[in-house]
Rosetta silent file (secondary structure, phi, psi, omega in degrees, C-alpha in Angstrom):
SEQUENCE: XXXXXXXXXXXXXXXXXXXXXXXXXXXXXXXXXXXXXXXXXXXXXXXXXXXXXXXXXXXXXXXXXXXXXXXXXXXXXXXXXXXXXXXXXXXXXXXXXXXXXXXXXXXXXXXXXXXXXXXXXXXXXXXXXXXXXXXXXXXXXXXXXXXXXXXXXXXXXXXXXXXXXXXXXXXXXXXXXXXXXXXXXXXXXXXXXXXXXXXXXXXXXXXXXXXXXXXXXXXXXXXXXXXXXXXXXXXXXXXXXXXXXXXXXXXXXXXXXXXXXXXXXXXXXXXXXXXXXXXXXXXXXXXXXXXXXXXXXXXXXXXXXXXXXX
SCORE:     score description
SCORE:     0.000 S_00000001
   1 L     0.000  140.184 -177.226  -42.548 -120.640  -76.577 S_00000001
   2 L   -80.077  159.085 -175.184  -40.974 -121.317  -73.202 S_00000001
   3 L   -64.484  -17.617  176.093  -41.300 -118.893  -70.317 S_00000001
   4 L   -73.481   -8.008  174.803  -37.702 -118.007  -70.599 S_00000001
   5 L  -106.362  -12.909  177.110  -38.241 -116.099  -73.795 S_00000001
   6 L  -127.731  172.287  179.914  -41.383 -114.233  -72.883 S_00000001
   7 L   125.192 -170.440 -174.536  -42.699 -112.446  -69.900 S_00000001
   8 H   -60.800  -43.877 -173.687  -42.346 -109.155  -67.843 S_00000001
   9 H   -60.801  -42.335 -174.718  -38.556 -108.860  -68.517 S_00000001
  10 H   -63.398  -43.042  178.422  -38.986 -109.163  -72.270 S_00000001
  11 H   -67.260  -32.320  178.358  -41.613 -106.384  -72.111 S_00000001
  12 H   -67.745  -46.433 -177.545  -39.425 -104.267  -69.911 S_00000001
  13 H   -59.689  -29.564 -179.037  -36.580 -104.521  -72.322 S_00000001
  14 H   -69.265  -28.290  174.764  -38.785 -103.306  -75.125 S_00000001
  15 L  -102.076    7.651 -172.111  -39.133  -99.994  -73.397 S_00000001
  16 L   -66.169  139.780  179.637  -35.614  -99.896  -71.830 S_00000001
  17 L  -114.390   96.482  174.450  -33.883  -96.581  -72.436 S_00000001
  18 H   -60.014  -26.599  177.447  -29.994  -96.997  -72.794 S_00000001
  19 H   -63.534  -13.977 -178.903  -29.824  -93.214  -73.167 S_00000001
  20 H   -69.018  -22.855 -178.333  -30.620  -92.850  -69.508 S_00000001
  21 E   -79.038  133.039  175.235  -26.932  -94.011  -68.628 S_00000001
  22 E  -102.996  -42.041 -178.690  -24.471  -91.119  -68.552 S_00000001
  23 E  -164.458  169.892 -179.687  -21.289  -92.948  -67.620 S_00000001
  24 E  -141.290  146.489 -178.469  -20.002  -95.970  -65.756 S_00000001
  25 E  -140.690  131.464  175.769  -16.986  -96.398  -63.531 S_00000001
  26 E   -78.540  132.938 -177.168  -15.294  -99.556  -62.204 S_00000001
  27 L   -80.849  126.138  176.645  -14.737  -99.452  -58.483 S_00000001
  28 L   -99.172  131.670 -177.339  -11.066 -100.145  -57.415 S_00000001
  29 E  -116.423  140.331  174.596  -10.522 -101.862  -54.072 S_00000001
  30 E  -121.184  163.719 -168.887   -7.415 -102.151  -51.829 S_00000001
  31 L    55.595   28.819  179.981   -6.533 -104.372  -48.945 S_00000001
  32 L   -95.924    1.789  176.923   -8.860 -106.920  -50.241 S_00000001
  33 L    57.217   46.138  179.615   -6.198 -109.731  -50.304 S_00000001
  34 L    53.793   17.599  169.859   -6.698 -110.293  -53.975 S_00000001
  35 L   -82.225  163.061  170.700  -10.425 -111.405  -53.363 S_00000001
  36 E   -75.312  138.128  175.215  -13.281 -110.406  -55.275 S_00000001
  37 E  -118.368  115.247 -171.504  -15.310 -107.459  -54.135 S_00000001
  38 E  -157.952 -177.199 -176.924  -18.817 -106.950  -55.564 S_00000001
  39 L    46.698   58.296 -173.040  -22.444 -106.457  -54.682 S_00000001
  40 L   -86.005  161.126  170.349  -21.686 -103.218  -52.880 S_00000001
  41 L   -88.743  171.661  166.369  -23.875 -100.757  -51.081 S_00000001
  42 L   -77.206  159.085 -175.667  -24.085  -97.179  -52.086 S_00000001
  43 L   -60.430  140.221  176.424  -21.690  -94.818  -50.155 S_00000001
  44 E  -139.356  163.990  178.107  -22.603  -93.578  -46.699 S_00000001
  45 E  -101.605  139.345  179.262  -20.904  -91.476  -44.055 S_00000001
  46 E  -134.410  116.468  170.188  -19.269  -92.664  -40.714 S_00000001
  47 L    57.137   37.196  177.339  -17.762  -89.811  -38.621 S_00000001
  48 L    78.550    2.355  172.595  -17.760  -87.564  -41.735 S_00000001
  49 E  -100.295  146.905 -174.916  -15.871  -90.180  -43.921 S_00000001
  50 E   -95.214  133.542  178.001  -17.234  -91.848  -46.824 S_00000001
  51 E  -127.910  170.472  166.317  -17.757  -95.659  -46.825 S_00000001
  52 E  -149.480  155.482  169.905  -19.383  -98.480  -48.543 S_00000001
  53 E   -98.706  137.142  177.500  -19.968 -102.063  -47.704 S_00000001
  54 E  -133.043  154.687  176.060  -18.881 -104.776  -50.094 S_00000001
  55 E   -82.678  118.685 -170.586  -19.149 -108.539  -50.470 S_00000001
  56 E  -118.780  121.585  173.069  -15.662 -109.955  -50.183 S_00000001
  57 E  -155.964  165.776  179.046  -14.782 -113.637  -50.981 S_00000001
  58 E   -81.667  131.620 -173.882  -12.346 -115.952  -52.390 S_00000001
  59 L   -57.634  135.894 -176.898  -13.416 -116.984  -56.026 S_00000001
  60 L    70.410   13.729  167.659  -15.224 -120.329  -55.876 S_00000001
  61 E  -132.503   91.216 -179.578  -15.782 -120.327  -52.119 S_00000001
  62 E   -89.591    1.698  174.707  -18.829 -118.451  -50.870 S_00000001
  63 E   -65.413  -26.813 -175.369  -18.900 -120.172  -47.499 S_00000001
  64 E  -115.416   39.261  178.014  -16.426 -117.806  -46.023 S_00000001
  65 E   -65.505  142.592  173.014  -17.952 -114.552  -47.546 S_00000001
  66 E  -123.675  152.573  166.803  -17.481 -111.322  -45.565 S_00000001
  67 E  -106.787  121.434 -172.354  -19.192 -107.875  -45.648 S_00000001
  68 E  -126.056  139.106  178.218  -16.369 -105.420  -45.215 S_00000001
  69 E   -80.972  130.852 -179.072  -16.288 -101.685  -44.768 S_00000001
  70 E  -122.786  129.983  178.386  -14.274  -99.894  -47.409 S_00000001
  71 E   -92.574  142.066  176.648  -13.295  -96.147  -46.980 S_00000001
  72 E   -72.229  132.686  176.906  -13.037  -93.825  -49.967 S_00000001
  73 E  -139.130   96.067  171.785   -9.284  -92.743  -50.566 S_00000001
  74 L    59.245 -107.013  175.884   -9.040  -90.571  -53.572 S_00000001
  75 L   -95.713   13.046 -177.470   -9.622  -92.882  -56.523 S_00000001
  76 E  -147.785  173.462  174.661  -10.138  -96.175  -54.744 S_00000001
  77 E  -116.112  126.297  179.990  -11.729  -97.812  -51.734 S_00000001
  78 E  -109.142  133.864 -177.180   -9.633  -99.221  -48.977 S_00000001
  79 E   -67.750  135.746 -172.093  -10.688 -101.818  -46.610 S_00000001
  80 L  -112.184  108.460 -177.675  -10.745 -100.495  -43.088 S_00000001
  81 L   -75.803   -3.869  178.229   -9.822 -103.234  -40.554 S_00000001
  82 L   -86.960  -12.277 -171.295  -10.833 -101.092  -37.598 S_00000001
  83 L   -97.373  164.017  178.781  -14.541 -101.238  -38.557 S_00000001
  84 L   -60.658  150.910  174.652  -16.792 -104.394  -37.900 S_00000001
  85 L  -118.587  125.112 -179.599  -16.711 -107.420  -40.254 S_00000001
  86 E  -105.955  137.899  179.424  -19.864 -109.379  -40.863 S_00000001
  87 L   -86.123   68.479 -173.384  -20.067 -112.955  -42.141 S_00000001
  88 L  -135.270  147.903  164.428  -22.660 -111.941  -44.550 S_00000001
  89 E   -91.050  159.012  164.202  -23.215 -111.863  -48.447 S_00000001
  90 E    49.934   56.082 -171.681  -24.852 -109.081  -50.324 S_00000001
  91 E   -74.847  158.640  178.581  -24.785 -106.447  -47.499 S_00000001
  92 E  -143.822  159.749  179.137  -27.094 -103.504  -47.145 S_00000001
  93 E  -143.717  142.200 -177.596  -27.381 -100.565  -44.811 S_00000001
  94 E  -163.601  151.062  176.383  -30.196  -98.164  -44.309 S_00000001
  95 E   -79.970  147.254  175.290  -31.435  -95.626  -41.528 S_00000001
  96 E  -144.729  102.966 -174.049  -34.474  -96.636  -39.612 S_00000001
  97 L    63.936 -127.406 -179.840  -36.031  -94.121  -37.197 S_00000001
  98 L  -100.184   19.818 -179.446  -33.095  -93.184  -34.986 S_00000001
  99 E  -125.760  176.530  175.591  -30.940  -96.278  -35.687 S_00000001
 100 E  -113.986  129.000  171.275  -28.877  -97.882  -38.352 S_00000001
 101 E  -111.812  126.547  178.798  -29.707 -101.235  -39.826 S_00000001
 102 E  -112.529  137.246  174.209  -26.916 -103.390  -41.313 S_00000001
 103 E  -153.529  178.737  174.074  -27.855 -106.701  -42.880 S_00000001
 104 E   178.448 -161.974 -176.012  -27.095 -109.235  -45.459 S_00000001
 105 E  -102.831  116.545  174.933  -27.357 -112.903  -46.411 S_00000001
 106 E   -90.995  136.588 -175.019  -26.151 -115.437  -43.781 S_00000001
 107 E  -119.481  132.671  176.858  -24.950 -118.721  -45.429 S_00000001
 108 E  -143.375  137.744  175.378  -24.609 -122.038  -43.668 S_00000001
 109 L   -87.176   96.343  178.714  -23.616 -125.427  -44.758 S_00000001
 110 L   -78.959  138.299 -172.838  -26.097 -127.825  -42.987 S_00000001
 111 L   -68.213  -24.834  177.209  -24.853 -131.268  -42.700 S_00000001
 112 L   -76.388  -15.190 -176.962  -28.081 -132.879  -43.852 S_00000001
 113 L  -112.244  147.704  176.953  -28.100 -130.832  -47.096 S_00000001
 114 L   -74.386  -46.478 -177.807  -26.102 -130.845  -50.096 S_00000001
 115 L   -91.544  161.200  178.376  -26.525 -127.173  -50.921 S_00000001
 116 L   -70.181  148.750  169.148  -25.916 -124.177  -48.767 S_00000001
 117 E  -100.528  154.045 -171.302  -28.795 -122.704  -46.670 S_00000001
 118 E  -142.502  160.438  170.025  -29.319 -118.968  -46.572 S_00000001
 119 E  -169.977  159.981  179.122  -31.426 -116.224  -44.865 S_00000001
 120 E   -84.480  138.445  179.709  -31.316 -112.579  -44.209 S_00000001
 121 E  -119.886  145.770 -171.905  -29.766 -111.350  -40.887 S_00000001
 122 E  -137.148  141.383  174.192  -30.265 -107.929  -39.540 S_00000001
 123 E  -128.047  151.192 -175.891  -28.291 -105.841  -36.901 S_00000001
 124 E  -139.422  146.211 -179.946  -29.286 -102.517  -35.341 S_00000001
 125 E  -179.147  171.812  178.291  -27.649  -99.730  -33.446 S_00000001
 126 L   -75.664  -29.518  164.122  -26.990  -96.089  -32.964 S_00000001
 127 L  -146.158  172.069 -170.494  -23.871  -96.385  -35.017 S_00000001
 128 L   -69.586   -7.750  179.188  -21.946  -99.112  -36.965 S_00000001
 129 L   -91.244  -14.729 -179.441  -19.521  -99.680  -33.945 S_00000001
 130 L  -128.999   70.358  179.842  -22.516 -100.599  -31.600 S_00000001
 131 E  -112.359  135.657  177.446  -24.712 -103.006  -33.520 S_00000001
 132 E  -120.823  161.474 -173.867  -26.595 -105.804  -31.999 S_00000001
 133 E   -66.747  119.610  162.557  -28.563 -108.793  -33.644 S_00000001
 134 E   -78.844  -36.033 -179.615  -32.047 -107.678  -34.440 S_00000001
 135 E   157.785 -178.894  179.547  -33.227 -110.961  -35.893 S_00000001
 136 E  -129.491  163.495  168.863  -33.270 -113.272  -39.041 S_00000001
 137 L   -94.762  169.319 -176.253  -35.572 -113.946  -41.740 S_00000001
 138 L   -59.902  159.494  170.473  -36.831 -117.496  -42.657 S_00000001
 139 L   -61.422  130.771 -177.108  -34.463 -119.906  -44.068 S_00000001
 140 L    88.974    6.617 -174.275  -34.418 -119.738  -47.985 S_00000001
 141 L  -128.951  124.766  163.627  -35.508 -116.155  -48.108 S_00000001
 142 L  -103.489 -174.256  167.330  -33.421 -113.041  -49.221 S_00000001
 143 L    62.612   37.996  174.160  -34.567 -109.514  -50.169 S_00000001
 144 L   -89.740  124.529  168.886  -36.173 -108.576  -46.821 S_00000001
 145 E  -145.566  154.401 -179.802  -36.251 -104.673  -46.402 S_00000001
 146 E  -139.167  160.571  177.858  -38.379 -102.406  -44.273 S_00000001
 147 E  -158.109  154.514 -171.561  -39.075  -98.848  -43.799 S_00000001
 148 E   -85.584  157.530  176.049  -41.294  -96.830  -41.179 S_00000001
 149 L  -114.189  166.686 -173.579  -44.500  -95.273  -42.329 S_00000001
 150 L   -58.484  -37.493 -170.263  -46.219  -91.944  -41.354 S_00000001
 151 L   -92.782   22.926  176.424  -48.628  -93.711  -38.944 S_00000001
 152 L    77.020   -9.168  178.316  -45.745  -95.297  -36.920 S_00000001
 153 L   -83.467  179.307 -174.735  -46.257  -98.638  -38.499 S_00000001
 154 E  -131.289  135.117 -178.516  -43.585 -100.362  -40.707 S_00000001
 155 E   -97.656  128.053 -171.764  -43.901 -101.555  -44.293 S_00000001
 156 E  -119.708  122.474  164.557  -41.964 -104.785  -44.897 S_00000001
 157 E   -95.236  146.545 -175.469  -40.893 -106.275  -48.247 S_00000001
 158 E  -132.196  172.337  176.561  -40.198 -109.879  -48.477 S_00000001
 159 E  -134.232  104.474 -173.518  -39.105 -112.375  -51.175 S_00000001
 160 E   -79.225  152.509 -175.782  -41.518 -115.357  -51.046 S_00000001
 161 E  -121.795  166.674  172.230  -40.397 -118.799  -52.051 S_00000001
 162 E    66.892 -144.944 -173.698  -42.125 -122.049  -53.119 S_00000001
 163 L   -57.058  117.343 -176.179  -45.793 -122.176  -53.560 S_00000001
 164 L    89.150  -15.308 -168.711  -46.877 -118.726  -54.868 S_00000001
 165 L  -120.561  -37.195 -176.863  -43.322 -117.522  -54.850 S_00000001
 166 E    69.627 -131.426 -178.358  -41.275 -119.895  -57.137 S_00000001
 167 E   -80.871   -7.317  178.413  -37.652 -118.895  -57.008 S_00000001
 168 E   147.522  112.752  176.459  -38.626 -115.649  -55.392 S_00000001
 169 E  -124.567  146.273 -173.681  -41.488 -113.164  -55.677 S_00000001
 170 E   -83.160  123.199  175.442  -41.798 -109.868  -53.827 S_00000001
 171 E  -101.777  164.200 -175.139  -44.216 -109.886  -50.944 S_00000001
 172 E  -146.594  148.668  169.345  -45.408 -106.940  -48.739 S_00000001
 173 E  -157.262  155.279  173.328  -46.957 -106.604  -45.223 S_00000001
 174 E  -109.302  128.875 -177.666  -47.490 -103.744  -42.738 S_00000001
 175 E  -122.931  164.481 -176.493  -46.586 -104.601  -39.140 S_00000001
 176 L   -85.833  -25.030 -174.893  -46.997 -102.509  -35.872 S_00000001
 177 L  -166.808  167.841  179.172  -43.385 -102.802  -34.627 S_00000001
 178 H   -69.981  -15.937  171.848  -40.185 -104.639  -35.249 S_00000001
 179 H   -57.481  -29.811 -175.501  -41.238 -107.230  -32.556 S_00000001
 180 H   -88.158    4.701 -179.786  -43.445 -108.575  -35.233 S_00000001
 181 L   -92.507   75.933 -170.598  -40.655 -109.121  -37.719 S_00000001
 182 L  -110.587  153.426  176.078  -40.484 -112.770  -37.258 S_00000001
 183 H   -51.150  -39.622  178.588  -39.750 -115.566  -39.750 S_00000001
 184 H   -65.753  -44.513  163.557  -43.175 -116.931  -39.767 S_00000001
 185 H   -53.895  -40.304 -172.463  -44.817 -113.599  -40.565 S_00000001
 186 H   -74.576  -28.028  176.997  -42.384 -112.863  -43.330 S_00000001
 187 L   -71.462  -16.331 -168.848  -43.231 -116.397  -44.852 S_00000001
 188 L  -115.664   16.137  178.068  -46.950 -115.474  -44.856 S_00000001
 189 L   -73.085  161.506 -173.131  -46.820 -112.017  -46.667 S_00000001
 190 E  -100.143  131.141  179.650  -48.937 -111.551  -49.715 S_00000001
 191 E   -62.227  136.012  172.754  -47.284 -111.377  -53.129 S_00000001
 192 L   -81.268  135.189 -179.031  -47.390 -108.124  -55.260 S_00000001
 193 L   -88.219  155.023  162.948  -48.663 -108.613  -58.668 S_00000001
 194 L    96.074   16.872  173.174  -47.430 -107.334  -61.889 S_00000001
 195 L  -104.053  -45.179 -161.967  -43.662 -107.736  -61.661 S_00000001
 196 L  -117.440  146.204  174.364  -42.683 -111.155  -62.696 S_00000001
 197 L   -99.175  173.424  174.606  -43.825 -113.548  -65.420 S_00000001
 198 L   -60.189  136.074  174.685  -43.438 -117.468  -64.821 S_00000001
 199 L    90.136    0.424 -179.466  -39.931 -118.525  -64.439 S_00000001
 200 L  -106.253  162.239  172.996  -38.650 -115.045  -63.354 S_00000001
 201 E  -153.732  178.124 -178.603  -37.672 -113.870  -59.803 S_00000001
 202 E   165.331 -172.874 -176.661  -36.235 -111.086  -57.878 S_00000001
 203 E  -164.876  170.257  179.952  -36.335 -109.059  -54.854 S_00000001
 204 E   -94.315  146.745 -177.005  -36.122 -105.477  -53.362 S_00000001
 205 E  -117.232  -34.187 -177.144  -32.796 -103.908  -52.567 S_00000001
 206 E  -156.456  150.631 -177.662  -33.501 -100.351  -51.419 S_00000001
 207 E  -122.242  126.225  179.828  -36.493  -98.109  -50.432 S_00000001
 208 E  -117.661  127.941  175.450  -36.559  -94.308  -51.023 S_00000001
 209 E   -77.970  132.201 -179.831  -39.316  -92.080  -49.555 S_00000001
 210 L   -95.692  168.902 -177.034  -40.580  -89.666  -52.324 S_00000001
 211 L   -72.955  -19.934 -179.483  -41.808  -86.165  -51.908 S_00000001
 212 L   -95.005   13.791  173.834  -45.352  -87.201  -52.649 S_00000001
 213 L    89.476  -10.302 -177.687  -45.340  -89.683  -49.850 S_00000001
 214 L   -94.397  179.535 -177.710  -45.092  -92.829  -51.964 S_00000001
 215 E  -112.059  138.766  171.966  -41.976  -95.053  -52.157 S_00000001
 216 E  -100.351  130.086 -174.293  -39.544  -95.315  -55.007 S_00000001
 217 E  -115.126  124.580  174.541  -38.143  -98.804  -54.926 S_00000001
 218 E   -93.433  135.928 -177.773  -34.798 -100.191  -56.263 S_00000001
 219 E  -150.065 -165.173  171.523  -35.032 -103.877  -56.974 S_00000001
 220 E  -153.000  150.717  179.679  -33.949 -106.469  -59.378 S_00000001
 221 E  -120.542  153.608  177.151  -35.568 -109.058  -61.721 S_00000001
 222 E  -152.393  158.951  178.789  -33.974 -112.182  -63.075 S_00000001
 223 E  -158.714  164.090  168.690  -34.417 -115.190  -65.473 S_00000001
 224 E   -90.495  137.323  173.422  -32.505 -117.965  -67.198 S_00000001
 225 E  -105.715 -179.970  178.560  -31.650 -117.643  -70.787 S_00000001
 226 L   -54.377  141.833 -179.109  -30.558 -120.693  -72.899 S_00000001
 227 L    87.239   11.212 -174.505  -27.895 -122.694  -71.439 S_00000001
 228 L    53.948   43.255  168.099  -28.992 -121.821  -67.843 S_00000001
 229 E   -87.793  118.372 -172.811  -27.399 -118.438  -68.191 S_00000001
 230 E   -74.738  128.255  169.255  -28.511 -116.121  -65.486 S_00000001
 231 E  -115.145  115.807  175.704  -29.648 -112.614  -66.480 S_00000001
 232 E  -106.245  139.345 -178.710  -30.157 -110.041  -63.793 S_00000001
 233 E  -131.061  137.029  165.141  -31.442 -106.427  -64.264 S_00000001
 234 E   -69.251  129.745  171.758  -31.584 -103.608  -61.796 S_00000001
 235 E  -131.448  162.015  170.212  -35.155 -102.155  -61.878 S_00000001
 236 E  -122.227  154.532  176.286  -37.117  -99.253  -60.183 S_00000001
 237 E  -155.035  152.146  165.875  -40.813  -98.983  -59.504 S_00000001
 238 E   -84.241  134.123 -169.393  -43.295  -96.789  -57.795 S_00000001
 239 E  -124.488  120.895  166.895  -44.987  -98.336  -54.785 S_00000001
 240 E   -94.604   97.265 -176.410  -48.286  -97.138  -53.257 S_00000001
 241 L   -76.582   -9.556  169.592  -48.187  -98.883  -49.910 S_00000001
 242 L   -75.147  -46.442  177.543  -51.712  -97.875  -48.969 S_00000001
 243 L   -88.465  -14.755 -177.957  -53.085  -99.548  -51.991 S_00000001
 244 L    57.544   46.719 -176.776  -50.208 -102.129  -52.201 S_00000001
 245 E  -127.214  151.282  171.652  -49.835 -101.494  -55.868 S_00000001
 246 E  -110.314  160.756  174.052  -46.810 -100.860  -58.181 S_00000001
 247 E  -157.964  167.151  173.840  -46.477  -98.879  -61.251 S_00000001
 248 E    56.032   50.823  178.401  -43.876  -97.501  -63.698 S_00000001
 249 E   -83.721  135.342  178.678  -41.503 -100.408  -63.527 S_00000001
 250 E  -143.062  149.224  166.129  -38.424  -99.931  -65.645 S_00000001
 251 E   -76.247  140.617 -171.566  -34.983 -101.449  -66.215 S_00000001
 252 E   -99.449  -37.503  176.191  -32.220  -99.137  -65.205 S_00000001
 253 E  -156.057  166.506  179.410  -29.241 -100.744  -66.900 S_00000001
 254 L  -129.727  159.465 -179.192  -28.146 -104.052  -68.685 S_00000001
 255 H   -61.869  -34.909 -179.831  -24.848 -105.948  -68.685 S_00000001
 256 H   -62.202  -20.346 -173.257  -24.473 -105.077  -72.479 S_00000001
 257 H   -89.252  -12.724 -172.427  -24.373 -101.331  -71.442 S_00000001
 258 L  -108.370  157.278 -172.196  -21.452 -101.732  -69.006 S_00000001
 259 L   -68.221  153.230  179.644  -17.706 -102.195  -69.888 S_00000001
 260 L   -58.824  133.095 -179.469  -16.367 -105.667  -70.744 S_00000001
 261 L  -162.728  161.650 -178.185  -14.993 -107.447  -67.795 S_00000001
 262 L   -69.033  152.998  172.861  -14.460 -110.999  -66.374 S_00000001
 263 L  -117.866  166.952  177.310  -17.187 -112.781  -64.412 S_00000001
 264 L   -62.095  -43.971  170.997  -16.822 -115.360  -61.651 S_00000001
 265 L  -139.428  159.165 -169.900  -18.263 -117.931  -64.053 S_00000001
 266 H   -69.414  -19.134  178.304  -19.417 -117.796  -67.534 S_00000001
 267 H   -80.073   -0.434  179.735  -23.074 -118.385  -66.549 S_00000001
 268 H  -109.773    7.762 -178.496  -22.821 -115.229  -64.350 S_00000001
 269 L   -59.588  -33.771 -172.557  -21.665 -112.826  -66.992 S_00000001
 270 E  -101.696   17.942  179.974  -24.999 -111.134  -67.296 S_00000001
 271 L   -86.372  127.525  172.411  -25.716 -110.682  -63.631 S_00000001
 272 E  -124.253  108.018 -175.089  -26.075 -106.989  -62.700 S_00000001
 273 E  -110.605  112.549 -177.841  -27.021 -106.819  -59.014 S_00000001
 274 E   -68.932  131.283  173.023  -28.172 -103.465  -57.554 S_00000001
 275 E  -116.824  -15.849  172.456  -26.958 -102.530  -54.100 S_00000001
 276 E   177.004  168.702 -178.865  -28.035  -98.869  -53.696 S_00000001
 277 E  -141.746  137.838  177.075  -28.634  -95.663  -55.592 S_00000001
 278 E  -110.021  112.404  179.286  -27.636  -92.098  -54.655 S_00000001
 279 E   -83.303  142.126  176.807  -29.972  -89.316  -55.860 S_00000001
 280 L  -112.615  163.281 -176.779  -28.371  -85.863  -56.659 S_00000001
 281 L   -80.708   -0.374 -179.695  -29.948  -82.462  -56.683 S_00000001
 282 L   -95.679    8.933 -176.256  -29.088  -82.008  -60.543 S_00000001
 283 L    89.489    1.442 -174.730  -31.581  -84.562  -61.718 S_00000001
 284 E  -118.202  163.466  170.178  -29.038  -87.410  -61.985 S_00000001
 285 E  -137.715  168.835  166.050  -28.273  -90.465  -59.722 S_00000001
 286 E  -116.750  113.909  177.175  -25.504  -93.053  -59.153 S_00000001
 287 E   -97.638  126.632 -167.900  -26.441  -96.601  -59.185 S_00000001
 288 E  -107.561  124.209 -171.526  -23.951  -98.958  -57.399 S_00000001
 289 E  -133.815  156.850  167.431  -24.059 -102.521  -58.848 S_00000001
 290 E   -94.854  138.880 -178.606  -22.230 -105.908  -58.654 S_00000001
 291 E  -130.071  125.821  173.271  -21.273 -107.373  -62.107 S_00000001
 292 L    67.890   10.732 -176.488  -20.605 -110.939  -62.897 S_00000001
 293 L    54.325   36.910  177.945  -20.376 -111.778  -59.221 S_00000001
 294 L  -148.489  -26.847 -175.866  -16.812 -110.466  -59.354 S_00000001
 295 E  -135.821  168.239 -177.100  -16.681 -106.714  -59.726 S_00000001
 296 E  -131.221  150.900 -174.220  -18.474 -103.577  -58.699 S_00000001
 297 E  -142.465  149.261  174.848  -19.390 -100.470  -60.831 S_00000001
 298 E  -110.340  115.545 -174.582  -20.827  -96.977  -60.210 S_00000001
 299 E  -113.309  101.020  177.199  -23.340  -96.099  -63.040 S_00000001
 300 E   -74.810  134.797 -176.710  -24.373  -92.444  -63.466 S_00000001
 301 E  -150.434  176.783  170.777  -27.776  -92.031  -65.000 S_00000001
 302 E   -67.734  132.175 -167.547  -30.793  -89.858  -65.093 S_00000001
 303 L   -62.877  113.706 -176.985  -32.464  -90.044  -61.712 S_00000001
 304 L   -75.400   -8.298  179.924  -35.205  -92.781  -62.275 S_00000001
 305 L   -93.105   -8.450 -175.778  -37.330  -91.604  -59.333 S_00000001
 306 H   -65.055  -40.870  179.855  -37.967  -88.105  -60.535 S_00000001
 307 H   -62.547  -28.845  177.885  -40.880  -89.092  -62.726 S_00000001
 308 H   -73.509  -17.307 -179.148  -42.422  -90.883  -59.684 S_00000001
 309 H   -92.475  -11.643 -174.298  -42.594  -87.624  -57.795 S_00000001
 310 L   -70.842    0.000    0.000  -44.410  -85.725  -60.532 S_00000001
């Protein structure tokens, strides 16, 4: 049997709990000039107003993708042209110590290569209006995220490629400062075992500090099905950064459990890409996902991190 039919994802689907999902809502965007908006972040506050970042692009042309700030206006999200615009795909935003980190995937068409080249880019600052370039990841690597540790050091997730990484395996390293966040170091991180089978790939999207001191991680896993159809699944897992071990991996939602909608291309219909999750005090959470590389949804569910804190 080929690796596309067996492996970690198949085992995770066996224990998948569709009853975890409470409801789902398609996000509506305005002032997007009839472009696709997807792979959004979870909402955050800027000067007391609710925003999210979304990937905006003309269908069929990802070379001119933008990451744009959308402000919540009643039942829709409106592009705010007063805010910075980044030439990035799959944006992310998170607090780091006393600053804000904004990043995404930088895409370049290099003359000597037929395919697009990509890497993570990071910006840092006291607020979103005053961000400066922090640095870049290695070419060919997405899924770089980091968080401060109690001992003043920094834990860094990477997405290893090639030998030992295939299409993308999650790596981890602990560094002393952001000065060490260099492409060479990120390429040499050690792969975490126990997430992927052969032929599967994925990366980290968001890190949450838990009450017990460990990390609850939002990530994604992916594989090809027959006909080269991509299947992406949002997952969560518990991460012990001291032991560098993961546990309690689970799939959070599937394309089949979300409303029917169009995809950018037929082979992308089953892509569900997590951008962020908001935990609530009532034991629920809202997961923000891009679907089919064309739309965005907010999925209310039981908080997947609660059991990690027990």
